[in-house]
C-alpha positions as CSV (number, residue, x, y, z in Angstrom):
1,X,-0.2,0.0,-0.1
2,X,0.9,3.5,-0.5
3,X,-0.4,6.1,1.9
4,X,-0.3,10.1,2.0
5,X,-1.1,12.0,5.0
6,X,-2.6,15.1,5.2
7,X,-2.2,18.4,7.3
8,X,-5.0,17.8,10.1
9,X,-6.7,21.1,8.9
10,X,-7.7,19.6,5.8
11,X,-11.8,19.4,6.2
12,X,-13.6,16.3,6.8
13,X,-15.8,16.6,3.8
14,X,-12.9,16.2,1.7
15,X,-12.4,12.7,3.3
16,X,-16.0,11.8,2.2
17,X,-16.1,13.0,-1.3
18,X,-12.9,11.2,-2.4
19,X,-13.2,8.0,-0.4
20,X,-14.0,5.3,-2.4
21,X,-14.0,1.3,-1.9
22,X,-13.8,0.8,-5.7
23,X,-10.8,3.1,-6.1
24,X,-8.3,1.1,-4.4
25,X,-6.8,-2.5,-4.8
26,X,-4.2,-4.9,-5.8
27,X,-2.6,-4.8,-9.5
28,X,-3.1,-8.0,-11.2
29,X,0.7,-8.7,-11.6
30,X,3.6,-7.3,-9.4
31,X,3.7,-5.5,-6.3
32,X,5.5,-2.5,-8.2
33,X,2.5,-1.8,-10.3
34,X,0.1,-1.5,-7.2
35,X,-2.0,1.3,-8.4
36,X,-4.6,3.7,-6.7
37,X,-7.0,3.4,-9.8
38,X,-6.8,-0.3,-10.1
39,X,-10.6,-0.4,-10.0
40,X,-11.2,2.7,-12.1
41,X,-12.8,0.4,-14.8
42,X,-14.0,-2.6,-13.1
43,X,-15.8,-0.7,-10.5
44,X,-16.0,3.2,-11.5
45,X,-18.9,4.4,-9.2
46,X,-17.4,6.4,-6.1
47,X,-18.8,4.8,-3.2
48,X,-18.8,7.4,0.1
49,X,-17.7,5.8,3.5
50,X,-21.1,6.0,4.6
51,X,-20.7,2.6,6.5
52,X,-17.6,3.4,8.2
53,X,-18.5,7.0,9.1
54,X,-21.9,5.6,10.3
55,X,-20.4,2.8,12.6
56,X,-17.8,5.3,13.9
57,X,-20.7,8.1,14.5
58,X,-22.9,5.2,16.4
59,X,-19.9,4.2,18.4
60,X,-16.6,6.0,18.8
61,X,-14.8,2.8,19.6
62,X,-15.5,1.3,16.4
63,X,-12.8,3.5,14.7
64,X,-10.4,1.7,16.6
65,X,-11.9,-1.7,16.3
66,X,-11.4,-1.4,12.1
67,X,-7.9,-0.2,12.4
68,X,-7.0,-3.1,14.7
69,X,-8.8,-5.7,12.4
70,X,-6.6,-4.5,9.7
71,X,-3.3,-4.8,11.8
72,X,-4.2,-8.2,13.1
73,X,-4.9,-9.4,9.5
74,X,-1.5,-8.2,8.3
75,X,2.1,-9.7,8.1
76,X,0.1,-11.3,4.8
77,X,-2.6,-8.9,4.4
78,X,-5.2,-11.3,2.8
79,X,-8.4,-11.0,5.0
80,X,-8.1,-14.3,6.5
81,X,-8.9,-12.4,9.8
82,X,-12.5,-12.4,8.5
83,X,-12.9,-16.2,7.9
84,X,-15.4,-18.0,10.4
85,X,-14.7,-21.5,11.7
86,X,-16.3,-24.3,10.2
87,X,-16.1,-28.0,11.1
88,X,-13.3,-28.6,9.1
89,X,-11.5,-25.4,9.5
90,X,-10.2,-23.1,12.7
91,X,-9.2,-19.8,11.5
92,X,-7.7,-16.8,13.3
93,X,-10.8,-15.4,14.9
94,X,-10.7,-17.7,17.8
95,X,-7.1,-17.7,18.5
96,X,-6.0,-16.2,21.6
97,X,-5.2,-12.7,20.7
98,X,-8.4,-12.4,18.9
99,X,-11.3,-14.3,20.5
100,X,-14.0,-12.0,22.0
101,X,-11.5,-9.4,21.6
102,X,-11.6,-8.4,17.7
103,X,-14.5,-6.9,16.5
104,X,-16.3,-4.9,13.5
105,X,-16.9,-8.0,11.4
106,X,-20.5,-6.8,10.8
107,X,-19.2,-3.2,9.5
108,X,-17.2,-5.2,6.9
109,X,-20.0,-7.5,6.2
110,X,-22.0,-4.1,5.1
111,X,-19.5,-2.7,3.1
112,X,-18.7,-6.0,0.9
113,X,-22.6,-6.4,0.4
114,X,-22.7,-2.5,-0.9
115,X,-19.6,-3.2,-3.0
116,X,-21.0,-6.3,-4.6
117,X,-24.0,-4.5,-5.7
118,X,-22.0,-2.2,-7.6
119,X,-19.5,-4.5,-9.0
120,X,-19.7,-8.3,-8.1
121,X,-16.9,-10.4,-7.5
122,X,-14.2,-7.4,-8.2
123,X,-13.3,-6.1,-5.1
124,X,-11.2,-8.1,-2.5
125,X,-12.0,-8.3,1.1
126,X,-8.2,-7.6,1.9
127,X,-8.8,-4.4,0.1
128,X,-11.9,-3.6,2.1
129,X,-10.3,-4.1,5.2
130,X,-7.5,-1.7,4.1
131,X,-9.9,0.9,3.1
132,X,-12.2,0.5,6.2
133,X,-9.0,1.1,8.3
134,X,-8.0,4.1,6.6
135,X,-11.6,5.6,6.4
136,X,-12.2,4.6,10.1
137,X,-9.2,7.0,11.1
138,X,-10.4,9.7,8.5
139,X,-14.0,9.6,9.7
140,X,-12.9,10.9,13.2
141,X,-9.3,11.7,13.4
142,X,-8.8,14.1,10.8
143,X,-5.8,11.7,9.1
144,X,-6.3,11.2,5.4
145,X,-4.4,8.0,4.1
146,X,-4.6,7.2,0.5
147,X,-4.5,3.5,-0.4
148,X,-3.0,1.8,-3.4
149,X,-3.3,-1.4,-1.6
150,X,-1.5,-4.5,-1.4
151,X,6.1,-2.3,10.2
152,X,7.6,-0.6,11.8
153,X,7.7,-1.6,15.6
154,X,5.6,1.4,16.7
155,X,2.8,0.7,14.6
156,X,0.5,-1.3,17.1
157,X,1.5,1.5,19.6
158,X,0.4,4.3,17.4
159,X,-2.6,2.8,16.5
160,X,-3.5,3.0,20.3
161,X,-4.1,6.7,20.2
162,X,-7.6,5.4,19.9
163,X,-9.9,3.1,21.4
164,X,-10.1,1.6,25.1
165,X,-8.7,-1.2,27.1
166,X,-10.4,-3.5,29.5
167,X,-9.4,-3.2,33.4
168,X,-7.9,-6.8,33.1
169,X,-5.1,-5.4,30.9
170,X,-4.1,-2.5,33.2
171,X,-5.2,-3.5,36.7
172,X,-1.5,-4.7,37.5
173,X,-0.1,-1.1,36.4
174,X,-2.2,1.2,38.4
175,X,-2.1,-0.8,41.7
176,X,1.4,-1.9,41.8
177,X,3.8,-0.1,39.5
178,X,5.5,3.0,40.8
179,X,6.5,5.0,37.1
180,X,2.8,6.1,37.0
181,X,1.2,9.5,37.9
182,X,-0.2,9.2,41.0
183,X,-3.5,11.0,40.6
184,X,-3.8,9.1,37.1
185,X,-3.7,6.0,38.9
186,X,-6.1,6.8,41.6
187,X,-8.7,8.1,39.1
188,X,-8.7,4.6,37.6
189,X,-8.8,2.3,40.7
190,X,-12.5,3.0,41.5
191,X,-13.4,1.5,38.2
192,X,-10.6,-1.0,38.0
193,X,-10.3,-2.2,41.9
194,X,-7.8,-5.0,42.5
195,X,-10.6,-7.5,41.7
196,X,-13.7,-7.4,40.0
197,X,-14.7,-5.4,37.1
198,X,-12.7,-7.1,34.7
199,X,-14.7,-5.7,31.5
200,X,-14.8,-2.0,32.7
201,X,-13.0,0.2,29.9
202,X,-10.7,3.1,29.8
203,X,-9.4,5.0,27.3
204,X,-6.0,4.3,25.9
205,X,-5.1,7.9,26.0
206,X,-6.8,11.0,27.4
207,X,-8.3,12.3,24.0
208,X,-10.4,9.2,23.4
209,X,-12.2,10.7,20.3
210,X,-9.1,12.3,18.6
211,X,-6.3,10.6,16.6
212,X,-3.3,12.4,17.5
213,X,-0.1,12.5,19.6
214,X,-1.7,12.8,23.0
215,X,-0.5,9.1,23.3
216,X,3.1,10.3,23.5
217,X,2.1,13.2,25.7
218,X,0.7,10.9,28.5
219,X,4.0,8.7,28.2
220,X,5.9,11.8,29.1
221,X,3.7,12.6,32.0
222,X,3.8,8.7,33.1
223,X,0.3,8.5,32.4
224,X,0.6,5.4,30.1
225,X,-2.2,3.2,30.6
226,X,-0.5,-0.1,30.2
227,X,2.7,-1.6,31.1
228,X,4.0,-1.8,27.5
229,X,2.9,1.7,26.7
230,X,5.0,3.5,29.5
231,X,8.0,1.2,28.6
232,X,8.5,3.1,25.6
233,X,9.1,6.3,28.0
234,X,10.9,4.8,30.9
235,X,14.5,5.7,30.3
236,X,15.3,3.4,27.1
237,X,16.3,3.8,23.8
238,X,12.9,4.7,22.7
239,X,12.8,7.9,24.7
240,X,13.9,10.1,22.1
241,X,11.2,9.1,19.8
242,X,8.5,9.5,22.2
243,X,9.8,12.9,22.9
244,X,10.0,13.8,19.1
245,X,6.2,13.0,18.6
246,X,5.5,14.6,22.0
247,X,6.5,17.6,20.3
248,X,5.6,17.2,16.9
249,X,2.2,16.2,16.0
250,X,2.4,16.7,12.2
251,X,5.7,14.2,12.2
252,X,3.3,11.7,14.2
253,X,0.8,11.9,11.7
254,X,3.6,11.4,8.8
255,X,5.0,8.7,10.4
256,X,1.9,6.6,11.0
257,X,0.9,6.9,7.5
258,X,4.6,5.5,6.5
259,X,3.7,2.7,8.8
260,X,0.7,2.0,7.4
261,X,2.3,1.6,4.1
262,X,5.2,-0.8,5.4
263,X,2.5,-2.7,7.1
264,X,0.1,-3.0,4.3
265,X,3.1,-4.4,1.9
266,X,3.6,-7.6,4.0
267,X,2.9,-10.3,1.4
268,X,-0.2,-9.0,0.0
269,X,-1.8,-11.5,-2.6
270,X,-1.7,-10.4,-6.0
271,X,-2.4,-11.4,-9.6
272,X,-4.2,-15.1,-9.5
273,X,-3.4,-15.9,-6.0
274,X,-6.1,-15.9,-3.7
275,X,-9.7,-15.2,-4.6
276,X,-12.3,-12.4,-4.8
277,X,-14.7,-13.7,-1.9
278,X,-18.2,-12.9,-2.3
279,X,-18.8,-13.1,1.3
280,X,-15.7,-12.2,3.5
281,X,-16.6,-14.8,6.4
282,X,-16.0,-17.5,3.9
283,X,-14.4,-18.9,0.8
284,X,-16.3,-19.2,-2.4
C-alpha cells in the first residue's frame, strides 16, 4: 500500500467526497505496479464511506476496532482474519489474541455487500479491510490515508491513540507500578479495583475521540495506561522517539502513514493468488 497523510486542517468533507471502496486495490501482476486507480474501470462508481462513518458515529470505539482488524490481518494481508470457523477449519478469529476481542466484522460485511451490488466479484476483502482502516481514522480523527493497496515496531502502539482497554489489561499497572502519575492511577482504581469489574473500559489515552499525539504526551507525563506503553518512555532507547512525537503532531501523523505503508506491504496477494470472496466470512 501507499499512503499519504495530510495536514489535520484539511476539511472532513474532503475525506468523504474522495473516499471510495472501488478506487483502491491490488494490481494483477506485481507489487511494483500497485495502483490507486486499479478499480477505475471495473468499479467506476465512487462509494462514499457511509458504512464506516455511520459505524464510528454510532460508536466511537468502532474506529479503533476497524483499524485493529487491519493490523491483525497483516503480516500477510489476505483478509484471512475475516474467515469464520467451520467443522473442518479453525481460523484466526478464535485465536488467543483475537477471540472475544476483535470486533467490527459486521461493518466489513455491510461494506462488502454494498460493493457486491456495485461490482460483483471485483473488490477483494483484503482491499476492503485496508480501506475501512483508512476511513475509520479519517472519519473521526482527521488523518487522510490514500490507499494503493496490497511495520515498523511502533505501528500497533501508534494505533492505540484511539480506543479503549479492559480493566484486566491495566489493573496490575495502576495498583502495583511506581512509574505512574499518582492522580492518574487513583482516578482509575475506582472502576478497576484489585479484583472484579474486569470488563470496565478506560481510554487508551486522554483524548479518546481524537487521533493525535496525546498518546505520547501521556507517556512523558507517566500516564501510559498499559505497562507496555510506559516502557516506551522509561529511560530506554525509545525515549527520544517519544519525545519527538510529543513535541510534533504533524511528524507523528506522517510517520504513522509511513508505518501503514510498510504494514500493508507485508505479503499481499496479487495476480491469480487468492480469490475475490463474495462473502468475506467464507471461501467461495
